[in-house]
N, C-alpha and C positions, 0 to 999 in steps of 0.2 A: 501619258508621258508628254505628249505634245501640249496638253493643257498647262502642265506645270511649267514647261519651257516658255509658253506664251505669257503666263503670269509673271515669270521672272523678267521677261523682256519688256513688259508693259511699264511705262514710266509715268503713269497718270497720278501717282501718289497714293494709291490704295494700299500699297504695301506698308507705307508709313502708318496709316491708320490701323491696319492689322497688327503691326508690331506694337503700337501703343496699347491696343486692346489686350494683347497677350501679356505685355508687361503689367498692365493694371490687374489682370486676372491672377497672375502669379503673385503679385504683391498682396492682393486680397486674400489668397489662400495662405500665404505665409503669416499675415496678420491674424487670421482666424486660428491658425495652428498655435501661434504664440499665446493667444488668449485662452485656448482650451487645454493646452498641454499641462499647465499646473493643476488643473482639475483632476486629470488622470494620476498625476504624481500624488496628490492628496488622497485620492481614493486608495491607491496602493498602500500608502503609509497607514491609513485607517484600517484597512483589511489586515495588515501585518500586526498592528496593535491589538485588534480584536482577537486574532489567533493566539497571540502571546497571553492575553488576558484569560482566554478560555483554558489554555494549557496550564497557566499558573493556578487557576481555580481547581482544575482537575487534580493537579499534583497536591494541592493543599488538602483536598478531600481524601485522596488515596493514602497519604502519608501522615495524617494527623494521628496523634496518640488516642487510643480508644480505652475506655474504662470497661473492662469485661467483668461481669459478676463473678465472684469467687466460687 
């Protein structure tokens, strides 16, 4: 606790550098998330489309009219 108080009282300017590094890291993480988030959305949409396609093919096979021999 004393160490934190000492850092808070220190006026050497190190706190400004730490704050700038934290802001840079936060912005970097946000930018990375903005670039990668659409990939996950596209994957979810593609998985949904594949599931619907399999379901449609299954229903087509199960309910198509069959010609049984007399």
